[in-house]
C-alpha positions as a Markdown table, in Angstrom:
| # | Residue | x | y | z |
|---|---|---|---|---|
| 1 | Met | 0.0 | 0.0 | 0.0 |
| 2 | Glu | 1.4 | 3.4 | -0.9 |
| 3 | Tyr | 0.2 | 7.0 | -1.4 |
| 4 | Val | 2.7 | 8.5 | -3.8 |
| 5 | Gln | 1.5 | 11.2 | -6.2 |
| 6 | Glu | 2.5 | 11.5 | -9.9 |
| 7 | Arg | 2.5 | 14.5 | -12.2 |
| 8 | Ile | -1.3 | 13.9 | -12.4 |
| 9 | Ala | -3.6 | 13.5 | -9.4 |
| 10 | Thr | -3.4 | 9.9 | -8.2 |
| 11 | Leu | -6.3 | 8.5 | -6.1 |
| 12 | His | -5.3 | 5.4 | -4.1 |
| 13 | Asp | -7.3 | 2.5 | -2.8 |
| 14 | Leu | -6.3 | 2.9 | 0.8 |
| 15 | Thr | -9.6 | 2.1 | 2.5 |
| 16 | Ala | -11.6 | 0.2 | -0.2 |
| 17 | Pro | -13.5 | 3.4 | -1.0 |
| 18 | Ala | -16.9 | 3.6 | -2.7 |
| 19 | Pro | -17.1 | 7.4 | -2.9 |
| 20 | Ala | -20.3 | 9.3 | -3.7 |
| 21 | Ala | -20.2 | 10.3 | -7.4 |
| 22 | Pro | -22.7 | 11.6 | -10.0 |
| 23 | Ala | -23.6 | 8.3 | -11.6 |
| 24 | Asp | -27.1 | 9.5 | -12.2 |
| 25 | Arg | -25.6 | 12.1 | -14.6 |
| 26 | Ala | -23.4 | 9.7 | -16.4 |
| 27 | Ala | -23.6 | 7.3 | -19.3 |
| 28 | Val | -21.6 | 4.0 | -19.2 |
| 29 | Val | -20.3 | 2.7 | -22.5 |
| 30 | Leu | -19.7 | -1.0 | -22.7 |
| 31 | Pro | -18.0 | -2.5 | -25.7 |
| 32 | Met | -19.1 | -6.2 | -26.1 |
| 33 | Thr | -18.5 | -9.0 | -28.5 |
| 34 | Glu | -20.1 | -12.3 | -29.1 |
| 35 | Arg | -17.8 | -14.0 | -26.5 |
| 36 | Glu | -19.5 | -11.9 | -23.7 |
| 37 | Tyr | -22.9 | -13.4 | -24.5 |
| 38 | Ala | -24.3 | -14.7 | -21.2 |
| 39 | Ser | -20.8 | -15.1 | -19.8 |
| 40 | Leu | -20.3 | -15.0 | -16.0 |
| 41 | Ala | -18.1 | -11.9 | -16.3 |
| 42 | Ala | -20.6 | -9.9 | -18.3 |
| 43 | Glu | -23.5 | -11.1 | -16.1 |
| 44 | Arg | -21.6 | -9.7 | -13.1 |
| 45 | Val | -20.8 | -6.4 | -14.8 |
| 46 | Leu | -24.4 | -5.8 | -15.8 |
| 47 | Ala | -25.8 | -6.9 | -12.5 |
| 48 | Glu | -23.5 | -4.6 | -10.6 |
| 49 | Leu | -24.4 | -1.7 | -13.0 |
| 50 | Glu | -28.1 | -2.3 | -12.0 |
| 51 | Arg | -27.0 | -1.2 | -8.5 |
| 52 | Val | -25.0 | 1.8 | -9.7 |
| 53 | Gly | -28.0 | 3.5 | -11.3 |
| 54 | Pro | -26.4 | 5.3 | -14.2 |
| 55 | Ala | -28.4 | 7.7 | -16.4 |
| 56 | Arg | -27.8 | 5.5 | -19.4 |
| 57 | Val | -25.9 | 2.3 | -20.4 |
| 58 | Val | -24.8 | 2.1 | -24.1 |
| 59 | Val | -23.7 | -1.3 | -25.3 |
| 60 | Ala | -21.4 | -1.2 | -28.4 |
| 61 | Leu | -22.2 | -4.7 | -29.7 |
| 62 | Arg | -20.1 | -6.5 | -32.3 |
| 63 | Ala | -21.9 | -9.6 | -33.3 |
| 64 | Ser | -22.9 | -11.7 | -36.3 |
| 65 | Pro | -26.5 | -11.4 | -37.7 |
| 66 | Asp | -27.6 | -14.7 | -36.3 |
| 67 | Arg | -26.4 | -13.8 | -32.8 |
| 68 | Val | -27.4 | -10.2 | -32.4 |
| 69 | Gly | -31.1 | -10.9 | -31.8 |
| 70 | Pro | -30.5 | -13.3 | -28.9 |
| 71 | Phe | -27.8 | -11.1 | -27.5 |
| 72 | Ala | -30.0 | -8.0 | -27.5 |
| 73 | Glu | -32.8 | -10.0 | -25.9 |
| 74 | Trp | -30.5 | -11.2 | -23.1 |
| 75 | Leu | -29.3 | -7.7 | -22.5 |
| 76 | Ser | -33.0 | -6.5 | -22.1 |
| 77 | Glu | -33.4 | -8.8 | -19.1 |
| 78 | Phe | -31.3 | -6.4 | -17.0 |
| 79 | Asp | -33.0 | -3.5 | -15.2 |
| 80 | Leu | -30.9 | -0.8 | -16.9 |
| 81 | Pro | -31.7 | 2.3 | -19.1 |
| 82 | Leu | -30.1 | 0.4 | -22.0 |
| 83 | Ser | -29.3 | 1.3 | -25.6 |
| 84 | Val | -27.7 | -1.2 | -27.9 |
| 85 | Val | -25.7 | -0.1 | -31.0 |
| 86 | Trp | -25.2 | -3.0 | -33.3 |
| 87 | Cys | -21.8 | -2.0 | -34.7 |
| 88 | Asp | -22.0 | -4.6 | -37.5 |
| 89 | Gly | -25.5 | -3.6 | -38.6 |
| 90 | Pro | -25.7 | -3.6 | -42.5 |
| 91 | Thr | -27.7 | -0.3 | -42.8 |
| 92 | Leu | -25.4 | 1.5 | -40.4 |
| 93 | Ser | -22.3 | 0.1 | -42.0 |
| 94 | Ser | -23.4 | 1.1 | -45.5 |
| 95 | Phe | -24.2 | 4.6 | -44.2 |
| 96 | Leu | -20.7 | 4.9 | -42.6 |
| 97 | Ala | -19.1 | 3.7 | -45.8 |
| 98 | Glu | -20.9 | 6.4 | -47.8 |
| 99 | Glu | -19.5 | 9.0 | -45.4 |
| 100 | Gly | -16.0 | 7.5 | -45.6 |
| 101 | Leu | -16.1 | 6.4 | -42.0 |
| 102 | Asn | -16.6 | 2.7 | -42.1 |
| 103 | Gly | -13.0 | 1.5 | -42.5 |
| 104 | Arg | -11.3 | -0.9 | -40.2 |
| 105 | Arg | -13.4 | -2.5 | -37.5 |
| 106 | Gly | -12.3 | -3.0 | -34.0 |
| 107 | Lys | -12.9 | -2.0 | -30.4 |
| 108 | Gly | -12.1 | 1.6 | -31.0 |
| 109 | Arg | -14.7 | 1.9 | -33.8 |
| 110 | Asp | -17.3 | 0.3 | -31.6 |
| 111 | Val | -16.6 | 2.7 | -28.7 |
| 112 | Trp | -16.8 | 5.7 | -31.1 |
| 113 | Leu | -20.2 | 4.7 | -32.2 |
| 114 | Ala | -21.5 | 4.2 | -28.7 |
| 115 | Leu | -19.7 | 7.4 | -27.4 |
| 116 | Gly | -21.9 | 9.5 | -29.7 |
| 117 | Gln | -25.0 | 8.1 | -28.0 |
| 118 | Ala | -23.5 | 8.9 | -24.6 |
| 119 | Leu | -23.0 | 12.6 | -25.2 |
| 120 | Ser | -26.5 | 13.5 | -24.0 |
| 121 | Glu | -25.2 | 13.0 | -20.4 |
| 122 | Glu | -22.9 | 15.2 | -18.4 |
| 123 | Phe | -20.2 | 12.5 | -17.9 |
| 124 | Val | -19.1 | 9.4 | -19.8 |
| 125 | Val | -17.6 | 6.2 | -18.3 |
| 126 | Val | -16.0 | 3.6 | -20.6 |
| 127 | His | -15.0 | 0.2 | -19.4 |
| 128 | Asp | -14.8 | -3.4 | -20.5 |
| 129 | Ala | -17.4 | -6.2 | -19.9 |
| 130 | Asp | -15.0 | -9.1 | -19.3 |
| 131 | Thr | -13.9 | -8.2 | -15.8 |
| 132 | Lys | -14.2 | -11.2 | -13.5 |
| 133 | Thr | -13.8 | -9.0 | -10.3 |
| 134 | Tyr | -16.0 | -6.1 | -11.5 |
| 135 | Ser | -17.3 | -3.9 | -8.7 |
| 136 | Arg | -20.0 | -1.2 | -8.9 |
| 137 | Ser | -17.5 | 1.0 | -7.1 |
| 138 | Tyr | -15.5 | 1.3 | -10.4 |
| 139 | Val | -18.0 | 3.7 | -11.9 |
| 140 | His | -18.1 | 5.9 | -8.7 |
| 141 | Arg | -14.3 | 5.9 | -8.4 |
| 142 | Leu | -13.8 | 6.9 | -12.1 |
| 143 | Leu | -16.4 | 9.6 | -11.8 |
| 144 | Phe | -15.2 | 11.0 | -8.5 |
| 145 | Pro | -12.4 | 13.2 | -9.9 |
| 146 | Leu | -14.8 | 14.6 | -12.5 |
| 147 | Ala | -17.1 | 15.8 | -9.7 |
| 148 | His | -14.1 | 17.6 | -8.3 |
| 149 | Gly | -13.0 | 19.7 | -11.2 |
| 150 | Tyr | -11.1 | 17.2 | -13.4 |
| 151 | Gly | -11.9 | 16.6 | -17.0 |
| 152 | Phe | -10.4 | 13.1 | -17.5 |
| 153 | Ser | -9.8 | 10.1 | -15.2 |
| 154 | Lys | -8.2 | 6.8 | -15.9 |
| 155 | Gly | -8.3 | 3.5 | -14.0 |
| 156 | Tyr | -5.3 | 1.6 | -12.9 |
| 157 | Tyr | -4.6 | -1.7 | -11.1 |
| 158 | Ala | -2.0 | -4.4 | -10.6 |
| 159 | Arg | -2.3 | -7.4 | -13.0 |
| 160 | Val | -1.2 | -10.2 | -10.7 |
| 161 | Glu | -3.0 | -13.5 | -11.2 |
| 162 | Asn | -2.2 | -17.2 | -10.8 |
| 163 | Asp | 1.0 | -16.3 | -9.1 |
| 164 | Arg | 2.3 | -14.4 | -12.2 |
| 165 | Leu | 2.7 | -10.9 | -13.4 |
| 166 | Tyr | 0.4 | -10.0 | -16.3 |
| 167 | Gly | -0.2 | -6.7 | -18.1 |
| 168 | Arg | 2.6 | -7.7 | -20.4 |
| 169 | Leu | 1.9 | -5.3 | -23.3 |
| 170 | Phe | 2.1 | -2.4 | -20.9 |
| 171 | Arg | 5.0 | -3.7 | -18.9 |
| 172 | Leu | 7.2 | -4.9 | -21.7 |
| 173 | Phe | 6.2 | -2.6 | -24.6 |
| 174 | Tyr | 4.4 | 0.6 | -23.8 |
| 175 | Ala | 6.3 | 1.6 | -20.6 |
| 176 | Pro | 9.9 | 0.9 | -21.9 |
| 177 | Leu | 9.0 | 2.5 | -25.3 |
| 178 | Val | 7.9 | 5.7 | -23.6 |
| 179 | Ala | 11.0 | 5.6 | -21.4 |
| 180 | Ala | 13.2 | 5.1 | -24.4 |
| 181 | Leu | 11.6 | 8.1 | -26.1 |
| 182 | Ala | 12.0 | 10.2 | -23.0 |
| 183 | Glu | 15.8 | 9.5 | -23.0 |
| 184 | Glu | 15.9 | 11.1 | -26.5 |
| 185 | Ala | 13.5 | 14.0 | -26.1 |
| 186 | Asp | 12.5 | 16.3 | -23.2 |
| 187 | Ala | 8.8 | 16.7 | -24.0 |
| 188 | Pro | 5.8 | 17.3 | -21.7 |
| 189 | Val | 3.7 | 14.7 | -23.6 |
| 190 | Leu | 6.2 | 12.0 | -22.6 |
| 191 | Asp | 6.0 | 13.0 | -19.0 |
| 192 | Tyr | 2.2 | 12.8 | -19.2 |
| 193 | Leu | 2.2 | 9.4 | -20.9 |
| 194 | Ser | 4.6 | 8.0 | -18.4 |
| 195 | Ala | 2.6 | 9.3 | -15.4 |
| 196 | Phe | -0.2 | 6.7 | -15.9 |
| 197 | Arg | 0.4 | 3.6 | -13.9 |
| 198 | Tyr | -1.5 | 1.3 | -16.3 |
| 199 | Ala | -1.9 | 3.3 | -19.5 |
| 200 | Leu | -3.5 | 0.4 | -21.4 |
| 201 | Ala | -6.3 | 0.0 | -19.0 |
| 202 | Gly | -9.7 | 0.1 | -20.8 |
| 203 | Glu | -11.4 | 2.0 | -18.0 |
| 204 | Phe | -11.7 | 5.8 | -18.2 |
| 205 | Ala | -14.2 | 8.6 | -17.6 |
| 206 | Ala | -14.5 | 12.1 | -19.0 |
| 207 | Thr | -16.7 | 15.1 | -18.9 |
| 208 | Val | -18.9 | 15.4 | -22.0 |
| 209 | Asp | -16.8 | 18.4 | -23.2 |
| 210 | Val | -13.7 | 16.3 | -23.2 |
| 211 | Ala | -15.5 | 13.2 | -24.6 |
| 212 | Arg | -17.0 | 15.0 | -27.6 |
| 213 | His | -13.5 | 16.1 | -28.7 |
| 214 | Leu | -11.7 | 12.7 | -28.5 |
| 215 | Arg | -10.5 | 11.3 | -31.8 |
| 216 | Ile | -10.8 | 7.6 | -31.5 |
| 217 | Gln | -8.4 | 5.0 | -32.8 |
| 218 | Arg | -10.2 | 2.2 | -34.6 |
| 219 | Thr | -8.6 | -0.8 | -33.1 |
| 220 | Trp | -6.3 | -1.7 | -30.1 |
| 221 | Gly | -4.7 | 1.7 | -30.1 |
| 222 | Leu | -7.8 | 3.1 | -28.5 |
| 223 | Glu | -6.4 | 3.5 | -25.0 |
| 224 | Val | -3.1 | 5.2 | -26.0 |
| 225 | Gly | -4.8 | 7.4 | -28.6 |
| 226 | Thr | -7.3 | 8.6 | -25.9 |
| 227 | Leu | -4.4 | 9.6 | -23.6 |
| 228 | Gly | -2.8 | 11.5 | -26.4 |
| 229 | Asp | -6.0 | 13.6 | -26.9 |
| 230 | Ala | -6.5 | 13.8 | -23.1 |
| 231 | Phe | -3.1 | 15.5 | -22.9 |
| 232 | Ser | -4.4 | 18.3 | -25.2 |
| 233 | Leu | -7.9 | 18.5 | -23.7 |
| 234 | Ala | -7.3 | 18.1 | -20.0 |
| 235 | Gly | -3.5 | 18.2 | -19.5 |
| 236 | Phe | -1.7 | 17.6 | -16.2 |
| 237 | Asp | -3.9 | 19.7 | -14.1 |
| 238 | Gly | -7.2 | 18.3 | -15.5 |
| 239 | Ser | -6.3 | 14.6 | -15.4 |
| 240 | Ala | -6.4 | 12.0 | -12.7 |
| 241 | Gln | -5.9 | 8.3 | -12.3 |
| 242 | Val | -7.8 | 6.1 | -9.9 |
| 243 | Asp | -6.9 | 2.8 | -8.2 |
| 244 | Leu | -9.6 | 0.2 | -9.0 |
| 245 | Gly | -8.1 | -2.4 | -6.6 |
| 246 | Ala | -8.3 | -6.1 | -7.4 |
| 247 | Tyr | -8.9 | -6.7 | -11.1 |
| 248 | Glu | -9.0 | -9.9 | -13.2 |
| 249 | His | -10.0 | -10.4 | -16.8 |
| 250 | Asp | -9.2 | -12.6 | -19.8 |
| 251 | His | -5.6 | -13.0 | -21.0 |
| 252 | Arg | -4.4 | -13.1 | -24.6 |
| 253 | Ala | -1.7 | -15.3 | -26.1 |
| 254 | Val | 1.4 | -13.5 | -27.5 |
| 255 | Gly | 1.0 | -14.9 | -31.0 |
| 256 | Gly | -2.0 | -15.3 | -33.3 |
| 257 | Pro | -4.2 | -12.8 | -35.1 |
| 258 | Thr | -5.7 | -11.3 | -31.9 |
| 259 | Gly | -2.5 | -11.9 | -29.7 |
| 260 | Leu | -0.4 | -9.3 | -28.0 |
| 261 | Ser | 2.2 | -9.3 | -30.8 |
| 262 | Glu | -0.4 | -8.1 | -33.2 |
| 263 | Met | -1.9 | -5.7 | -30.7 |
| 264 | Ser | 1.5 | -4.1 | -30.2 |
| 265 | Arg | 1.4 | -2.9 | -33.8 |
| 266 | Ser | -1.7 | -0.8 | -33.2 |
| 267 | Val | -0.5 | 0.3 | -29.8 |
| 268 | Gly | 2.9 | 1.3 | -31.1 |
| 269 | Ala | 1.4 | 3.2 | -34.1 |
| 270 | Ala | -1.0 | 5.1 | -31.8 |
| 271 | Leu | 1.7 | 5.9 | -29.3 |
| 272 | Leu | 4.1 | 7.2 | -31.9 |
| 273 | Arg | 1.4 | 9.2 | -33.6 |
| 274 | Ala | 0.4 | 10.7 | -30.3 |
| 275 | Val | 3.9 | 12.0 | -29.5 |
| 276 | Glu | 4.4 | 13.2 | -33.1 |
| 277 | Asp | 1.1 | 15.2 | -32.7 |
| 278 | His | 2.8 | 17.0 | -29.8 |
| 279 | Gly | 6.1 | 17.9 | -31.4 |
| 280 | Val | 8.2 | 14.8 | -30.7 |
| 281 | Asp | 10.3 | 13.6 | -33.6 |
| 282 | Pro | 11.0 | 9.9 | -32.8 |
| 283 | Pro | 14.4 | 8.7 | -33.9 |
| 284 | Tyr | 13.0 | 5.7 | -35.8 |
| 285 | Glu | 16.4 | 4.4 | -37.0 |
| 286 | Thr | 17.8 | 3.9 | -33.5 |
| 287 | Leu | 14.6 | 3.6 | -31.5 |
| 288 | Pro | 14.1 | -0.2 | -31.7 |
| 289 | Thr | 17.6 | -0.6 | -30.3 |
| 290 | Arg | 17.0 | 1.9 | -27.5 |
| 291 | Tyr | 13.7 | 0.2 | -26.7 |
| 292 | Arg | 15.3 | -3.2 | -26.5 |
| 293 | Glu | 18.0 | -1.9 | -24.1 |
| 294 | Thr | 15.3 | -0.3 | -21.9 |
| 295 | Ala | 13.0 | -3.2 | -22.0 |
| 296 | Arg | 15.7 | -5.6 | -20.9 |
| 297 | Arg | 16.4 | -3.4 | -17.9 |
| 298 | Phe | 12.7 | -3.6 | -17.1 |
| 299 | Val | 12.8 | -7.4 | -17.4 |
| 300 | Lys | 15.6 | -7.5 | -14.9 |
| 301 | Gln | 13.7 | -5.3 | -12.5 |
| 302 | Tyr | 10.5 | -7.3 | -12.8 |
| 303 | Ala | 12.4 | -10.6 | -12.3 |
| 304 | Val | 13.6 | -9.3 | -8.9 |
| 305 | Asp | 10.2 | -8.0 | -8.0 |
| 306 | Ala | 8.6 | -11.3 | -8.9 |
| 307 | Ala | 11.2 | -13.2 | -6.8 |
| 308 | Phe | 10.7 | -10.9 | -3.9 |
| 309 | Asn | 6.9 | -11.7 | -3.9 |
| 310 | Gly | 7.4 | -15.4 | -4.6 |
| 311 | Leu | 5.8 | -15.2 | -8.0 |
| 312 | Asp | 6.6 | -17.3 | -11.1 |
| 313 | Tyr | 8.6 | -15.4 | -13.7 |
| 314 | Asp | 10.1 | -16.7 | -16.9 |
| 315 | Arg | 12.8 | -14.2 | -17.8 |
| 316 | Ser | 13.6 | -15.8 | -21.1 |
| 317 | Asp | 10.0 | -15.7 | -22.2 |
| 318 | Glu | 9.7 | -12.0 | -21.3 |
| 319 | Arg | 12.9 | -11.3 | -23.3 |
| 320 | Glu | 11.5 | -13.1 | -26.2 |
| 321 | Gln | 8.3 | -11.0 | -26.1 |
| 322 | Val | 10.5 | -7.9 | -26.1 |
| 323 | Glu | 12.1 | -9.0 | -29.4 |
| 324 | Arg | 8.6 | -9.6 | -30.9 |
| 325 | Tyr | 7.3 | -6.2 | -29.8 |
| 326 | Ala | 10.4 | -4.4 | -31.2 |
| 327 | Ala | 9.1 | -5.2 | -34.7 |
| 328 | Ala | 6.1 | -2.9 | -34.0 |
| 329 | Ile | 8.3 | 0.2 | -33.7 |
| 330 | Ala | 8.0 | 1.8 | -37.1 |
| 331 | Val | 6.7 | 5.0 | -38.7 |
| 332 | Pro | 2.9 | 5.1 | -38.3 |
| 333 | Gly | 1.0 | 4.4 | -41.4 |
| 334 | Gly | -2.0 | 6.5 | -42.6 |
| 335 | Asp | -4.0 | 8.2 | -40.0 |
| 336 | Asp | -7.4 | 6.6 | -39.9 |
| 337 | Arg | -8.6 | 7.9 | -36.6 |
| 338 | Leu | -12.3 | 8.5 | -36.4 |
| 339 | Pro | -13.3 | 12.2 | -36.0 |
| 340 | Ala | -14.2 | 13.8 | -32.8 |
| 341 | Trp | -18.0 | 13.9 | -32.4 |
| 342 | Ala | -17.7 | 17.7 | -32.2 |
| 343 | Asp | -16.4 | 17.6 | -35.8 |
| 344 | Ala | -18.1 | 14.5 | -37.2 |
| 345 | Pro | -19.9 | 14.7 | -40.6 |
| 346 | Val | -22.6 | 12.5 | -39.2 |
| 347 | Ser | -24.9 | 12.9 | -36.1 |
| 348 | Pro | -25.3 | 10.6 | -33.2 |
| 349 | Glu | -29.1 | 10.8 | -33.8 |
| 350 | Thr | -28.7 | 9.3 | -37.3 |
| 351 | Val | -26.4 | 6.6 | -36.0 |
| 352 | Ala | -29.0 | 5.8 | -33.3 |
| 353 | Glu | -31.9 | 5.6 | -35.9 |
| 354 | Leu | -29.9 | 3.3 | -38.2 |
| 355 | Ala | -28.7 | 1.1 | -35.4 |
| 356 | Glu | -32.3 | 0.7 | -34.1 |
| 357 | Ala | -33.5 | -0.2 | -37.6 |
| 358 | Asp | -30.8 | -2.9 | -38.0 |
| 359 | Leu | -31.7 | -4.4 | -34.6 |
| 360 | Arg | -35.4 | -4.5 | -35.5 |
| 361 | Glu | -34.7 | -6.2 | -38.8 |
| 362 | Ala | -32.4 | -8.7 | -37.1 |
| 363 | Ala | -35.1 | -9.6 | -34.6 |
| 364 | Glu | -37.7 | -10.3 | -37.2 |
């Protein structure tokens, strides 16, 4: 247990707090895929949200046509002010394609569609639905800084499960890459990005003014891209991070089409684009080498920490992951971020109408 502050306000779990917060003025955005259908983790999240009493819950649902009807019916069983955006709906997808907004699909695109529906409330909370240890206090904790003058808050937690350290993409890729960049450039954005204790956490909250100006990454770069915009919109003085305590959710393999190695490409591109947006010129020729050196130092430190706590730690496996992640360090490709809703060529109302029409047709 510690109470150290960072460059941003850091709210610690010292007393298992469940603080009073304006949940009745907040919309909760939940990205969900077919794998969450009737799962124990999703059941827990939705049941806990019933006890939170948010003004609105917007589910960004990615599902095939034959599953979306049963999924929506299952969601309706919960006593929640619920809206469902079927992100794969054919009418909605065709409309977005006509506007040049369809593009690559992923978690970020789903969140963007749901975020537009959440902007009718004063605050927005975004979090995942696969959390095995989910607590209704998460919403209140994330909202608490916003009720006290902050514009953006981010959750953090220790990923320690099954006697092992997890959070590998953050520990072994994001954190050492930011540190390597900071060794080359003295830039406020790098101080900001390094201040977050778990920058790849999917849990954040924002005032509606901040939320409507976020440019959303389409895929796994969502969390990093959000921080890049939060630096511009809220800055050090307007940002906070909140300890969410015990936290467990699904783990990914390193390899494979949805593994951490593939995710690192989106995360790396989003991170490097974010620092470029704020005046940093990454030394791409030498950066992979600098990253490897820094990451190996991190591996040594984590090995000692794991041994100190009696945890299993495979140093050679972690070094191998570092080598795989190094391949993700490259000049970002084309910028396909979705526009902030404040500047979008489409309206949230139109998205809602088309999403509802797709749901009705799928249910018939």
